[in-house]
C-alpha positions as CSV (number, residue, x, y, z in Angstrom):
1,M,123.2,255.2,169.8
2,V,126.6,257.1,168.5
3,V,127.7,256.1,171.4
4,I,127.5,252.1,171.0
5,L,128.5,252.6,167.4
6,V,132.0,254.5,168.3
7,I,132.6,251.1,171.0
8,A,131.2,248.7,168.1
9,M,134.0,250.1,165.9
10,I,137.1,250.6,168.4
11,I,136.5,246.7,169.4
12,F,135.7,245.4,165.6
13,G,136.8,247.7,163.4
14,P,135.7,249.1,160.5
15,K,136.5,246.3,158.0
16,R,134.2,244.0,160.2
17,L,131.2,246.0,161.5
18,P,129.4,246.1,158.3
19,E,129.3,242.1,158.5
20,I,128.4,242.3,162.3
21,G,125.7,244.2,161.3
22,K,124.6,242.1,158.7
23,S,124.5,239.3,160.6
24,L,123.0,241.0,163.5
25,G,119.6,242.2,161.5
26,T,119.3,238.5,159.8
27,A,119.6,237.3,163.3
28,I,116.8,239.8,164.0
29,R,114.7,239.0,161.4
30,G,115.0,235.5,162.2
31,F,113.9,236.0,165.7
32,K,110.8,237.9,164.8
33,E,110.0,235.4,162.3
34,S,110.2,232.6,164.8
35,A,108.3,234.8,167.5
36,E,105.4,234.8,164.3
37,Q,105.9,231.4,163.7
38,I,105.1,230.4,167.6
39,K,102.3,232.9,167.8
40,T,100.8,231.3,164.5
41,D,100.9,228.1,166.2
42,V,99.6,228.6,169.0
43,E,96.3,230.1,167.5
44,N,96.0,227.2,165.3
45,S,96.9,225.0,168.1
46,T,93.5,226.4,170.4
47,G,91.5,227.4,167.3
48,M,91.0,230.8,168.3
49,D,92.7,233.6,166.6
50,E,92.5,237.2,167.2
51,K,89.1,237.7,166.4
52,S,87.9,234.7,168.5
53,R,90.0,236.4,171.3
54,R,88.3,239.9,170.5
55,E,84.7,238.2,171.0
56,L,85.5,236.2,173.7
57,A,86.6,239.1,175.7
58,D,84.0,241.1,175.1
59,S,81.8,238.4,175.8
60,L,83.0,238.2,179.2
61,T,82.9,242.1,179.7
62,M,79.1,241.9,178.7
63,K,78.9,238.9,181.5
64,E,80.8,240.7,184.1
65,T,78.7,244.5,183.1
66,R,75.3,242.3,183.2
67,D,76.9,240.4,186.6
68,D,77.4,244.3,187.7
69,L,73.8,245.4,186.9
70,A,72.4,242.4,188.1
71,G,73.9,243.3,191.5
72,L,73.0,246.9,190.9
73,G,68.9,246.2,190.8
74,K,69.6,244.1,194.0
75,D,71.0,246.6,195.6
76,L,68.2,249.4,194.1
77,K,65.5,246.6,195.4
78,D,67.0,246.6,199.1
79,T,67.2,250.4,199.6
80,A,63.7,250.9,198.6
81,S,62.9,248.1,200.7
82,L,65.0,249.6,203.4
83,E,63.2,252.8,202.9
84,S,60.1,251.4,202.9
85,S,60.0,249.9,206.4
86,D,61.7,253.3,207.3
87,N,58.4,254.7,206.2
88,D,56.5,252.0,208.0
89,S,58.6,252.8,211.3
90,D,58.2,256.6,210.9
91,K,54.5,255.6,210.9
92,K,55.0,253.2,213.7
93,D,56.9,256.3,215.5
94,A,54.1,258.5,214.8
95,V,51.3,256.4,216.1
96,A,53.4,255.2,219.3
97,E,53.8,259.3,220.0
98,K,50.3,259.6,218.9
99,E,49.4,256.6,221.6
100,V,51.8,258.5,224.6
101,E,50.1,262.2,223.9
102,T,46.7,260.1,224.3
103,E,47.7,258.4,227.5
104,K,49.3,262.0,228.6
105,E,45.9,263.5,227.8
106,A,44.0,260.5,229.9
107,E,46.6,260.9,232.7
108,T,46.0,265.0,233.0
109,E,42.1,264.5,232.9
110,K,42.1,261.5,235.6
111,E,44.4,264.4,237.9
112,A,41.9,266.9,237.1
113,E,39.1,264.8,238.2
114,T,40.8,263.7,241.5
115,V,41.6,267.5,242.3
116,K,37.7,268.5,241.6
117,A,36.5,265.6,244.2
118,Q,39.1,266.7,246.8
119,T,38.0,270.0,246.3
120,P,34.9,270.7,248.8
């Protein structure tokens, strides 16, 4: 900042520097006022002030949250249904194993009867 001030003093001289600073300050103030006026005009033309924009943003956020929760609910239902089907498949597997064991026992009994029949 000091370097800029020194360069400005060298270029413009000490007599013109306060004059330039004053006109620069006036220009910046005018720019800020113009920007504020444009902002006000846009707000008036859209009919949305800062509070309305905030409320709109909040409602959009709530909608996104509601959609996210609905998605989570669906995911939970899917997971529960998968777990239920896993339990059902576990039960089916157990029944199938039981049937295999029963068939093996029946084969073993038939072999035992065959051996008994063959022995004199």
